[in-house]
N, C-alpha and C positions, 0 to 999 in steps of 0.2 A: 456322630454316634447315635445309636438307637437303643431304646429300652423296650422290652416286651414284658408287660406285667400280666400274669395269668393267675386266676383264682384257683386254689387247690380244691379239687373235688367240689366244684362250685355248688351243684344242687344240694349235695349232702351238707355242705358247710352253711348254706342258707338256713337250713332247719336248725343247725346247732347254734346259730346266733341267738335264737329265741328259746333254745333248750340247752343252756350251758351244762346241764347235768349229763348231756350226751357227748360232751367234748372228751376225746380220748377213748371213745367207745365205738364199736362197729355200727355203721349206719349205711343203709342202701336206699336208693330212690328208684321207683318203678316208672316205666313208660306209660303212655296213654293206655287207659283201660286196664291198668295194672298188669300189662302184658309181660314185660321182661325187665331185668335189672339194667339201668342206664347210668347210674352213678353210684360210686362206693367211696366211703371214707377210707383213709389209709389203713385204719384198723381192720376194716372189712376186707381190704385187699390182702392184708397180712394173713387173714384166716383162709385165704384161697377161694374166696367167693368169686365165681367167674363173672365176667362182664357180658352183657347182652345175652344172658341165659334166661330162658322162659321161666317165669316166676313159679308156675305150678310144679316145675321139675325140682326146684330147690327150696320150696316153701318150708318143708320140714327141717331141712338143713339150717336154714336161717333161724328158725325158732329154737332148734337145739343149741345153736351157737350164741343165742341171746342177742341176735342182731336186730336193731330197731329198723322198722320198715316204714317208708313214707310213699304215698302216691305223689305223682307230679303236681306241683303247685306253681304254674307258670307265671301267675300274677305276682307271687312272692319273688320268684327268681328275677323277673323283669325289674321290679322295684329295687331290689338289693343291687342288681347290676347297675342301675342308674346312679345309685348312691356311691358305688365304688368308682364309676367313671367320673362323677363330679368331684370326688376326692382327688383323683389322679390329675385332673386338669390344672391343679395348682402347681404341679411340678414341671409343666411345659406348655407353652402357648400353641405348639404344633403337635396335634395328636391324631390318631386314627383308631376308631373303635372297630376292631377286627371281628369280634364276635361278642356274645353275651357275657363272656368271662375273660376276654383278652383285649388289651389296648397297647398300641405302639405309641411311644413318646419320642420326639426328636430331642436329643440332648446337645445338639450343636451349639457351640458358643459358650457353654457352661464352663467356667474356670473353677471347678470344684473337684474334690476327690470322688470319682464316679462310684467306687465301691461303697463309700460312706453314703453317697447320695442314694444308691439303690437300697441300702439298709434303712435310710430315712423313709423312702417310699413304702417299703414293706411294713415298717413299724407304724406309720401314720394310717395306712389303710386298716391295720388291725385295731388301732386305738379308736378310730372314728366309726368304723363299720363292723368291726369284729369278724372280718373276713381274712383268712390266711391266704397270702399270695406268695409267688416266687417271682424274682426279677432277673431277667437276662439282659446284659448290656454288651453291645458289639458294634462294629462299624457298618454293618449291613443288617437289613431286616431278617434275612435268612440265617445269618450267624446269631442274631439276637434270639431267634426261635430255638436254635440249638443250645445257646447259652441258658435259656430258660429250662430246656429239657435237662441240662446238666445240673441246674440249681435244684430241680426236683429229685434227681436220682443220686446226687453225690452229697452225702451228709455233711461233709466238711465245709461246704459252701454256705451252710445256714440259710439257704433259700435265696442267695444272691450270687450270681456268677458273672464276672467281668472278663470278657475276651477282648482285651485291648492290644494284644501283641500276637504276631504271627505264630510264634511257638505255642502260645496258649490254645488257639483254635485248632492248630494242627493236632495237638494232643487229644482234643475232644473229637475231631473229625475221624481219627483213627479208631475210635471206640464206638462210633455211631453207625448202625446199619443204613444203607442208602435209602431204604424205605422209610426211615424216620426223618429224612430231609423234607423240608417244607415244599410241597408241590410234587413230590414223588410218591405216587400211590403204589399199591401192591402190583397192579398189572405192569406199570412202567418199571417198577423195581425188578420184576421177573425178566423183562427185556434187557435191562442193564446187567442183571446177573449173567445172562447168556453171553454178554460181552466181557465178562470177567470183572465187572464193577460191583462189588459187594458192600463197600463202606463209603461213607461220605468223603473220606480222604481220597479214595480212588476216583470218585466222581470229580472232585476238585482238580485232580491232576490230569484228567482226560482232556482231549483236544476240543475246545468249545465249538469251533467251526465244523468239525466232523460230527459232533453231537447234534448241532443245529440241522445239518443235512439229514441226519437219520431220524431225528425226533421233531424238535420245534425250537423256535427262538426263545420260548420261555425257559426251556431247560438250559439253553446257552446262558441266559441271564442268571440262572441259578448257579452255574459254575463260576461265573464272575463274582457273584455274591459270596460264594464259599471261599474265594480268594481275597476277600476284603474290599472288593470294588462294588460300590453301591449302584445298582441299576434299577431297583424297585423303590420308587419314592412313596412317601405317605399319601394316602387318599383321604382328602377332606370329607368327601361324601361317598358312601358305598354305591357301587354301580347298581342301577335299577334292575330288578329281576326281569328276565325275558318271558317267564311264565310264572303264574301264581296258582298254587294248589292248596286246597283245604280238604283234608280227609280225616275221618275218625272211625275208630272201631266202636261198636255199640256195647253197652253194658248188658242190656237185654236185647236179644236178637229180634228185630221186628220182622213181621211176616206180611203186613198189610201195606198196600200202596200209599195210603194216606200218611202212615208213619214215615215212610221213606221220603215222601214229598216234603213233609214238614222238616225233616232233618236236612235235606239237601237245600231247602230254602234258607235255613240258618247258616249252612256252610257257604252258600252263595253270598250272603250278607257279609260274612267275615272276609271272604276273598275280595269282594268289591271294596270293602273298607281299606284293605291293604293296597288295592289298585289305586284308589284316590290318594292315598298317602304318598305314593311315588309319582303322582301326576301323570298317569297313563290311562289309555283307553284300551278296551278289549274288543277284538273283532270276532272271536269265536270262543266257544266253551267246550269242555269235555266233561261228561258225567259218567261215572262208573260205579258199579256195585259188585260185591262178591259174597259168597257164603264162606264158611270155614273150610279150609283145605283138609281138615281132619275129619270132616263129616262125609257121609256117602253122597254121591252125586254132586260133587263140587261144581259150582257154577260161578262164572265171572263174565262180565260183559261191560262194554263201554260204547259211547257214541259221541262223535264230535259234531257240533251244530253251529252254524254261522249265525251271529246276532244280526238283527235287522239293520243296525248301523253301529259304528264304533261308539262304545258307551262305557261309562263307569256307574250307571244308574242301577242301584240295588234292585229296584222293582223290575226292570227289564231283564237283568241277568237271572233273578230268582224265577220269574215267570217262564223263561226259556228252559231253565234247569228243571222245573217241575214238569213241564211238557215232555222233556227228554226222558225224565225218569219214568213217566207213564209209558213211553214207547219201549223202554228196555226192561221194564219190570216183568218178572215171571212169578206167578202165584205158587203157593204151596212150598215155599222155601223160607228158611230162617237165615236172614242176611247178617253177616258179621261186620261188613264195612261198606261205606259209601263215601263218595268224594266228588269234588268238582275242580276243574282246572280252567284258568283263564288263559287263553292262547292268543297268539299274534298281537302282542301288545305294541302299542305305538305311543309316542310321547304326545301328551296333551298340549304341551307348549308349542310344538312345531306342527301340530295337525292342521291340515288345510282342508276346509270344507269344500264339498262339491256342490255346485249350483243346481245340478240336476238330480241330486240324491237327497234322501231324507237324512238329516243330521240330528244330533242330540240337541234338544231345545234348551235355551237358557234357564227355563223354569226347572228343568231336571237338575241342573248344576246348583241352582239356589236351594232346592229342596234337600239335596244331598249334603250341602254345606251346613244346613240347619240340623240335619240328622246327626252328622259327625260332631258338631259343636255340643249338642245335647249329651251325646254319649261320652264325650271327652270331659264335660263338666260334671255330670252326675254318675258316670261309671258305665262301662260297656254293657249293653243290653238294656239300658234305661228306656230307649226308644227302639222299636223294632217292627217289622212287618207282621201283620196278623197271620200270614201264611207260615211264619216260623213257629207258631203255637206258643202256649204259655206253660205247658207241662211237658217235661221230657222224661218219660219213663224209660226210654231207651238210651239215655245219655251215657257218657263214659262211666265205667265202674271205677270208683276212687275210694276204695274201702279204707285206705290209710291216709287220707288227705289231712294235712295240718291246717290249723286256723289261718285266716287271712290277717296276719299280725299287723300288716302295714296299710291295709286298704278297707278294713271294716271296723267301725267304732266298737262293736261288741267284742271284737277279738283282740283289741289292743292289750298287750300284757300289763298286768298290775304288779307294781313294785311296792313291797312293804319294807320300810326302813325301821 
């Protein structure tokens, strides 16, 4: 048996942890640069606040409905997520952190009332972290996903849904659109609809071998999972990314090359840090910039450049990124967004040096280890390249950003008894 524990409106709930006066009230969280709504509390959903809607289009509506607005605070979300995951680990030795707000737990071998166990998980996370969660329990990961969906949508479950018998998950499958099945997106859903498959139950009853020939082995496994046969095991470690991108929209649109080079140097440093974290090397990079599509003479361009050798050295990646930015930059434009992608990644563990080619020196690895250890100990950005600059007038707009409750001494909440 598997349990999927999912945080309810995770980003909005993170803010409500430190603002208990907002519990039971409508809250929305905005994306990078306060661009659009990416998270809503259930009260905001009940008001009909649309998801992924541009903020400027509904700003007046939010204020009229007395909705509390927050800018994204990813440091806070990451820290709360870590606390939730640490709390969940006490309920199973075999876990898979699926996303920032979801974790799979293996419940095999537990001789307990699983419904009561799910309620215990839910209550413990609320007690220790003050994060509301829903729990779905089923014999496969795909069914556990659907059980969690049912726990959110069906009030009678009280946030915990157990699908331990065939007739139970058949009842749920009949009421779930096929596009809500884990691994079935809108495009794949349209193709399935053309075959007369509209519900999860209809997909479960389809011929898996026929579906495999038409689509993929992954969809065949999904059908097996919907019928209670576990074919997708827990993953102890997430698969390494094949590409790493770091892109941001600017709060104040830069017009000068120096500003864009400074920004791209900072993005390169962040991307290189992620690259080292997964023990990979990059062989090439892509740099891109664009103006706002809502302005006249919309301009977008990008360029892929090969690195001198496979590397994870921030200095090398940043230098090549700045040179590339110089090549693609066009003056007399107000740029909205810039970004960098690390491409052709290869595992550092299995990388084989070439005797006749220049390779990354040991000194680079040692220096990067020191850089990462300093930033890990004293906080991200404590040590950085001079090319990243020390003042960011064009950084992201975060007009509604909350305090750093868990990572800054001055922002720690004060409790008066």
